[in-house]
C-alpha positions as CSV (number, residue, x, y, z in Angstrom):
1,M,9.5,17.5,7.2
2,M,6.5,15.8,6.0
3,R,3.5,18.1,5.1
4,V,0.0,16.9,5.3
5,C,-3.0,19.0,4.1
6,V,-6.4,18.2,5.5
7,G,-9.4,18.9,3.3
8,S,-11.3,20.6,6.0
9,T,-11.0,23.3,8.5
10,S,-12.8,21.3,11.3
11,P,-10.5,21.2,14.3
12,S,-11.5,17.6,15.1
13,K,-10.5,16.4,11.6
14,I,-7.2,18.4,11.8
15,E,-6.5,16.8,15.1
16,A,-7.4,13.3,13.8
17,A,-4.8,13.7,11.0
18,K,-2.2,14.9,13.4
19,L,-2.8,11.9,15.7
20,G,-2.8,9.4,12.9
21,F,0.3,10.7,11.0
22,S,2.2,11.1,14.2
23,R,1.9,7.3,15.0
24,F,3.9,6.6,11.9
25,F,6.2,9.6,11.2
26,D,8.3,11.8,13.5
27,L,8.2,15.2,11.9
28,V,4.8,16.1,10.4
29,D,3.3,19.5,9.7
30,V,-0.4,19.3,9.4
31,F,-2.4,22.1,7.9
32,S,-5.8,22.6,6.4
33,A,-7.7,23.7,3.3
34,D,-11.3,24.7,3.0
35,V,-12.5,22.4,0.3
36,S,-15.9,20.9,-0.8
37,S,-16.7,17.2,-0.4
38,G,-18.9,17.3,-3.6
39,V,-21.5,15.2,-1.7
40,A,-24.5,16.0,0.5
41,D,-23.8,17.7,3.9
42,Q,-25.0,14.3,5.5
43,P,-23.7,11.5,3.5
44,V,-25.7,8.2,3.7
45,G,-24.0,5.2,2.6
46,F,-20.4,3.9,2.3
47,D,-20.3,5.0,-1.5
48,A,-21.2,8.7,-0.8
49,M,-18.7,8.9,2.2
50,M,-15.8,7.3,0.0
51,K,-16.6,9.8,-2.7
52,G,-16.6,12.8,-0.3
53,A,-13.3,11.7,1.3
54,Q,-11.6,11.3,-2.1
55,N,-13.0,14.6,-3.4
56,R,-11.7,16.3,-0.2
57,A,-8.2,14.7,-0.5
58,R,-7.9,15.5,-4.2
59,A,-8.9,19.1,-3.8
60,A,-6.5,19.6,-0.7
61,F,-3.4,18.3,-2.5
62,K,-1.3,21.4,-2.8
63,D,2.2,22.0,-1.3
64,C,2.1,18.7,0.6
65,T,3.4,15.2,0.9
66,Y,0.0,13.8,1.5
67,S,-3.5,15.1,1.7
68,V,-6.4,13.8,3.7
69,G,-10.1,13.7,3.2
70,I,-12.3,12.7,6.1
71,E,-15.9,12.2,5.4
72,A,-18.3,11.3,8.1
73,G,-21.7,9.9,7.6
74,F,-24.0,6.9,8.4
75,H,-24.7,3.6,6.7
76,L,-27.9,1.6,7.1
77,I,-27.8,-2.2,7.4
78,D,-31.4,-3.5,7.9
79,D,-32.8,-1.4,10.8
80,V,-29.4,-0.3,12.2
81,A,-27.8,2.9,11.4
82,F,-24.1,3.1,12.0
83,N,-22.2,6.4,12.2
84,G,-18.6,6.6,11.3
85,A,-16.0,8.1,9.0
86,L,-14.1,7.1,5.9
87,V,-10.8,8.6,5.2
88,A,-8.8,9.0,1.8
89,V,-5.1,9.7,1.9
90,Y,-3.6,10.9,-1.4
91,D,0.1,11.3,-2.4
92,G,-0.7,13.1,-5.7
93,K,-0.9,9.8,-7.6
94,T,-2.6,7.1,-5.4
95,F,-5.6,7.1,-3.0
96,H,-5.7,4.7,-0.1
97,F,-8.6,4.4,2.2
98,G,-9.4,3.6,5.9
99,T,-12.2,3.5,8.3
100,G,-12.2,3.6,12.0
101,P,-14.7,2.6,14.6
102,W,-18.4,2.7,13.7
103,F,-21.1,3.1,16.4
104,E,-24.8,2.6,16.2
105,L,-27.0,5.6,16.2
106,P,-30.4,5.7,17.8
107,I,-32.7,4.6,15.0
108,S,-35.4,6.8,16.3
109,I,-33.6,9.9,15.1
110,V,-32.4,8.5,11.8
111,D,-35.8,8.9,10.2
112,D,-35.9,12.5,11.3
113,I,-32.4,13.2,10.0
114,I,-33.3,11.8,6.7
115,L,-36.7,13.6,6.5
116,K,-35.4,17.0,7.6
117,K,-32.1,16.6,5.5
118,T,-30.1,17.7,8.4
119,E,-26.7,16.6,9.6
120,V,-26.3,14.0,12.6
121,G,-24.2,16.5,14.5
122,H,-26.8,19.4,14.1
123,Y,-29.6,17.0,15.2
124,I,-27.8,15.6,18.2
125,D,-26.7,19.1,19.2
126,S,-30.4,20.2,19.4
127,L,-31.4,17.1,21.4
128,M,-28.6,17.5,23.8
129,A,-28.2,21.2,24.1
130,A,-24.8,21.2,22.6
131,H,-23.3,23.6,20.1
132,E,-21.2,22.6,17.0
133,S,-20.1,19.3,18.5
134,K,-19.1,18.0,15.1
135,K,-16.2,20.5,15.1
136,K,-15.2,19.7,18.7
137,T,-15.5,16.3,20.3
138,G,-18.3,15.0,18.1
139,V,-21.5,13.1,18.5
140,I,-19.7,10.2,19.9
141,A,-18.4,12.4,22.8
142,L,-22.1,13.4,23.6
143,L,-23.2,9.7,23.5
144,T,-20.3,8.5,25.7
145,Q,-20.2,11.4,28.3
146,N,-16.9,12.5,26.7
147,K,-15.1,9.2,27.2
148,V,-14.5,8.9,23.4
149,T,-14.0,11.8,21.0
150,R,-14.5,12.3,17.3
151,S,-10.6,13.0,16.8
152,E,-9.8,9.8,18.5
153,I,-12.0,7.5,16.4
154,N,-11.2,9.4,13.1
155,S,-7.5,9.1,13.9
156,Y,-7.8,5.3,13.6
157,A,-9.3,5.7,10.1
158,V,-6.4,8.0,9.2
159,M,-3.9,5.4,10.5
160,M,-5.7,2.7,8.4
161,A,-5.5,4.8,5.2
162,I,-1.7,5.2,5.8
163,V,-1.1,1.4,6.0
164,P,-0.7,0.9,2.2
165,F,1.8,3.8,1.9
166,I,4.1,2.2,4.5
167,N,3.7,-1.2,2.8
168,T,3.8,-0.1,-1.0
169,R,5.2,-3.5,-2.1
170,L,2.3,-5.3,-0.8
171,Y,-0.2,-2.9,-2.3
172,E,1.3,-2.5,-5.8
173,K,-1.2,-2.9,-8.5
174,S,-0.2,-5.5,-11.2
């Protein structure tokens, strides 16, 4: 049986790893480790998210076949703030990365989030009278009236990070 350790105790991140790995492998045991991302609680920019995902995956690699780091954050392009996640999957030697769907955040709240140094999830929770949405269905569920969940979109990022591991010959470094 394949063992996969997720570098987070967030139920939505654990579920995303289960959904992602189960698309490619039959017998998967997914468990979690409480590890630090080593980046800000609210990462801004692709680089910070990639570093956080990689740090989580590296720290979680214990007694497993693969470890997974999922780091959510937002990335600014001109006047548009995109929210999404970057995933690192690690086999003890090599990291591979994936992203899933990104969605636009209301720009009106982004300045407040940056100024108050708070997380998107906490800020949206206060606006929409929710509690710990980031550990459950996520901001995307609040914005889509529960039509799309955080686990669902993050599972696609996990799947994309698995692709190089199932196509090793194509991804070999020369």
